[in-house]
C-alpha positions in Angstrom: 10.8 5.0 3.4 12.7 4.9 0.1 12.4 7.4 -2.7 13.8 10.7 -4.0 11.2 11.6 -6.6 9.7 15.1 -6.3 6.4 13.8 -4.9 8.2 11.8 -2.2 10.4 14.7 -1.3 7.3 16.8 -0.9 5.7 14.1 1.3 8.8 14.0 3.5 8.6 17.7 4.0 4.9 17.5 4.9 5.7 14.8 7.5 8.4 17.0 9.1 6.0 19.9 9.2 3.1 18.2 10.9 5.0 15.6 13.0 5.3 17.8 16.1 1.7 19.1 15.9 -1.0 17.7 18.1 -4.0 17.4 15.7 -5.4 14.2 14.1 -4.0 13.1 10.8 -5.9 11.6 7.8 -3.6 9.6 5.5 -5.1 8.8 2.1 -3.8 6.7 -0.8 -4.4 3.6 -2.8 -4.0 0.2 -1.4 -0.3 -0.8 -1.1 1.2 2.7 -1.2 2.7 2.5 2.3 0.3 4.4 4.5 1.4 2.7 7.7 5.0 3.5 6.8 4.1 7.2 6.6 2.4 6.9 10.0 5.5 5.3 11.5 7.6 8.1 10.1 5.2 10.7 11.7 5.6 8.9 15.0 9.4 8.7 14.7 9.7 12.4 13.9 7.3 13.5 16.7 7.8 14.3 20.3 5.9 11.1 21.0 8.6 8.9 19.5 9.4 7.4 22.9 5.8 6.5 23.4 3.9 3.5 21.9 2.8 3.2 18.3 -0.2 0.9 17.9 -1.8 0.1 14.5 -5.2 -1.4 14.3 -7.1 -2.5 11.2 -10.7 -1.4 11.7 -11.9 -3.8 8.9 -10.2 -6.8 10.5 -12.1 -6.7 13.8 -15.8 -7.7 14.0 -18.0 -4.7 14.7 -19.3 -6.3 17.9 -15.7 -6.6 19.3 -14.3 -3.3 18.0 -15.6 -1.1 20.8 -14.0 -3.4 23.5 -10.8 -3.6 21.4 -10.5 0.2 21.2 -11.9 1.4 24.5 -11.5 -1.7 26.8 -14.0 -3.3 29.1 -14.7 -3.9 32.7 -14.7 -7.4 34.3 -18.1 -9.0 33.6 -19.1 -6.4 31.1 -20.3 -9.2 28.7 -20.2 -12.9 28.5 -16.6 -14.1 28.5 -15.2 -10.8 29.9 -13.7 -12.5 33.0 -10.9 -9.9 33.3 -10.9 -6.1 32.7 -9.1 -4.9 29.7 -7.6 -1.4 29.1 -8.2 -1.1 25.3 -6.0 0.2 22.6 -6.6 3.9 23.3 -5.2 3.3 26.8 -2.4 1.2 25.5 -1.4 4.0 23.2 -1.4 6.7 26.0 1.5 9.1 25.3 1.9 7.8 21.8 0.1 7.3 18.5 -2.8 5.1 17.4 -3.3 4.3 13.7 -6.8 3.5 12.7 -6.4 1.8 9.4 -9.4 1.3 7.0 -11.3 4.0 9.0 -14.0 4.1 6.3 -15.2 0.7 7.4 -16.4 1.9 10.8 -20.1 1.5 11.5 -22.1 4.7 12.2 -22.3 3.8 15.9 -18.6 3.4 16.2 -18.0 6.6 14.3 -20.1 8.5 16.9 -18.1 7.0 19.8 -14.8 7.7 18.1 -15.8 11.3 17.5 -16.6 11.8 21.2 -13.2 10.4 22.2 -11.5 12.8 19.8 -13.5 15.7 21.2 -13.2 14.9 24.9 -9.9 13.0 25.1 -11.6 10.4 27.4 -12.7 6.8 26.9 -15.2 4.8 28.9 -14.6 1.0 28.9 -17.6 -1.2 28.3 -19.4 -1.8 31.5 -17.5 0.9 33.4 -19.0 3.9 35.2 -16.0 6.2 35.0 -14.2 7.7 32.0 -10.4 7.6 31.7 -8.4 10.4 30.2 -6.1 9.4 27.4 -3.3 11.4 25.6 -3.2 9.8 22.2 -2.6 11.3 18.7 -4.9 9.6 16.3 -3.9 8.9 12.7 -6.6 7.5 10.4 -5.9 5.9 7.0 -8.1 4.9 4.1 -8.0 4.2 0.4 -11.6 5.3 0.0 -12.9 8.7 -1.1 -14.2 9.9 2.2 -15.8 13.1 0.8 -17.9 10.8 -1.4 -18.8 8.7 1.6 -19.8 11.8 3.5 -22.0 13.0 0.6 -23.7 9.6 0.5 -24.3 9.6 4.3 -21.9 6.7 4.9 -19.4 8.6 6.9 -20.0 11.4 9.5 -19.0 14.8 8.2 -18.1 16.0 11.7 -15.8 13.0 12.2 -14.2 13.5 8.8 -13.3 17.1 9.6 -12.1 16.2 13.0 -9.8 13.5 11.5 -8.6 15.6 8.6 -6.9 18.4 10.7 -3.9 17.4 8.6 -4.7 15.6 5.3 -1.8 13.6 3.8 -1.9 12.1 0.4 0.5 9.2 -0.3 1.3 9.0 -4.1 0.8 5.8 -6.0 3.9 4.1 -7.4 3.1 5.0 -11.0 3.6 8.7 -10.1 7.0 8.2 -8.4 9.2 7.9 -11.5 12.7 6.8 -10.8 11.7 5.5 -7.3 10.6 2.3 -8.9 14.3 1.3 -9.7 15.4 2.2 -6.1 12.6 0.2 -4.6 13.1 -2.8 -6.8 16.8 -2.9 -6.0 16.1 -2.6 -2.3 13.6 -5.4 -2.3 16.0 -7.6 -4.4 18.8 -7.1 -1.8 16.4 -7.6 1.1 14.8 -10.8 -0.1 18.2 -12.2 -1.3 19.5 -11.8 2.3 16.4 -13.4 3.8 16.9 -16.6 1.9 20.7 -16.6 2.2 21.8 -16.1 -1.4 24.1 -13.5 -3.0 22.3 -10.2 -3.7 20.6 -10.3 -7.1 20.6 -7.4 -9.5 17.9 -6.6 -11.9 18.7 -6.6 -15.6 18.1 -3.5 -17.7 15.4 -5.4 -19.6 13.6 -6.4 -16.4 13.7 -2.8 -15.1 12.4 -1.6 -18.4 9.5 -4.1 -18.2 8.7 -3.1 -14.7 8.8 0.6 -15.7 6.1 0.0 -18.3 3.8 -1.7 -15.8 1.3 0.5 -13.8 1.4 -1.5 -10.5 -2.3 -1.3 -9.4 -1.1 -2.9 -6.1 1.6 -0.2 -5.7 4.7 -0.8 -3.5 3.2 -3.9 -1.9 2.7 -5.5 -5.3 6.3 -4.6 -6.3 7.6 -6.2 -3.1 5.7 -9.4 -3.6 6.7 -9.6 -7.3 10.4 -9.1 -6.5 10.3 -11.7 -3.7 8.9 -14.2 -6.1 11.6 -13.4 -8.7 14.4 -13.7 -6.1 13.1 -17.0 -4.9 12.7 -18.5 -8.4 15.5 -16.9 -10.3 18.0 -19.5 -11.5 20.8 -17.1 -12.2 22.6 -14.2 -10.6 20.5 -11.5 -12.3 16.7 -11.1 -12.5 15.6 -11.3 -16.1 12.2 -10.6 -17.7 11.6 -14.3 -17.7 11.7 -14.3 -13.9 8.7 -11.9 -13.8 5.1 -13.1 -13.9 3.1 -13.1 -17.1 0.7 -10.5 -15.8 3.6 -8.0 -15.9 4.5 -9.0 -19.4 0.9 -8.8 -20.6 0.0 -5.5 -19.0 3.3 -3.8 -19.9 2.7 -4.8 -23.5 -0.6 -3.0 -23.4 -3.1 -5.8 -23.4 -6.6 -4.2 -22.9 -7.9 -4.6 -19.4 -4.4 -5.2 -18.1 -4.7 -2.4 -15.5 -7.4 -1.6 -13.1 -6.9 2.0 -14.0 -7.5 1.5 -17.7 -10.9 0.2 -18.8 -11.7 -1.1 -22.3 -15.0 0.1 -23.8 -17.2 -2.6 -25.2 -17.1 -1.1 -28.7 -13.3 -0.9 -28.8 -11.7 -2.9 -31.6 -9.9 -5.7 -29.9 -6.6 -7.0 -31.4 -6.3 -10.6 -32.3 -4.0 -12.9 -30.3 -1.6 -13.1 -33.2 -1.4 -9.3 -33.2 -0.7 -9.2 -29.5 2.0 -11.8 -29.8 3.7 -9.9 -32.6 3.4 -6.7 -30.6 5.1 -8.3 -27.6 7.8 -9.9 -29.7 8.7 -6.5 -31.1 8.6 -5.0 -27.6 11.1 -7.6 -26.3 13.3 -7.0 -29.3 13.3 -3.3 -28.4 14.3 -4.0 -24.8 17.3 -6.1 -25.9 18.5 -3.7 -28.6 17.5 -6.0 -31.4 19.6 -9.0 -30.2 17.5 -11.9 -31.6 19.3 -14.6 -29.6 18.6 -12.8 -26.4 15.0 -12.0 -27.4 14.4 -15.7 -28.1 15.7 -16.5 -24.6 13.5 -13.9 -23.0 10.5 -15.2 -25.0 11.2 -18.8 -24.2 11.2 -19.8 -27.9 13.8 -21.0 -30.4 15.4 -18.5 -32.8 13.7 -20.3 -35.8 10.4 -19.7 -34.2 11.3 -16.0 -33.6 12.3 -15.7 -37.3 8.9 -17.1 -38.3 7.1 -14.5 -36.2 9.2 -11.7 -37.8 8.7 -13.1 -41.3 4.9 -12.8 -41.1 
């Protein structure tokens, strides 16, 4: 995990405090913030570090198969079950099991999971006997579970059982200077992966990224930097190497962020006004250097002068 912002330092301390406890953990945060990384840090800091760590995406397994996947099945329990299977709870014995997208569990599976958490035992499909398991369960979600509980979509008793320790992972837009550290880290990593000299990010590119809200959080940043490293023709990532969505949303185009809606009665700027706004934004980023601004904008200097003359 990378970051030295105050919210991340507080998160590290929380991880250290609860890592050696035994209760279930609920990790919450927007999509792409790194909830699995937090779980892996919990595992590494715990006295279960030598045991297995098994992540499972509850939304990625069909409901009719999820019970067998988690709890296992006996031979002949259903059509196609030619051999017995232990299940992920048994596989995670002595370690940690991450149940990602926990809010997607159907009510029947919620009830069965609650019983396992209460009793510490699983019964494979088609089996007569239960098996004791020693597993610390970590659940993760980007949903508002309290809202789901109030609407009857998620069991209140399961929610309180899972949230013995409740961890919030902050979005990237709240992490301040961590953005630069993460961008540099991804630039080095992806440069190494494709066998080229490590690329740095220009001050203008970092400034542009800093003005963007990153609705996809760290995952979006990683994908964006991978694209830039792959396509960058020079030795430094410039604003022109970043996708147009970043340029548009950083410049303040309405509707550019999923976190900022635009009311229907808002006076919308014209395309010409937005173009001029972005031209002046780029000029600010390059300290008024018109030659450099024209390069970033992908236009000739005469065209730039025509924009500024109007």
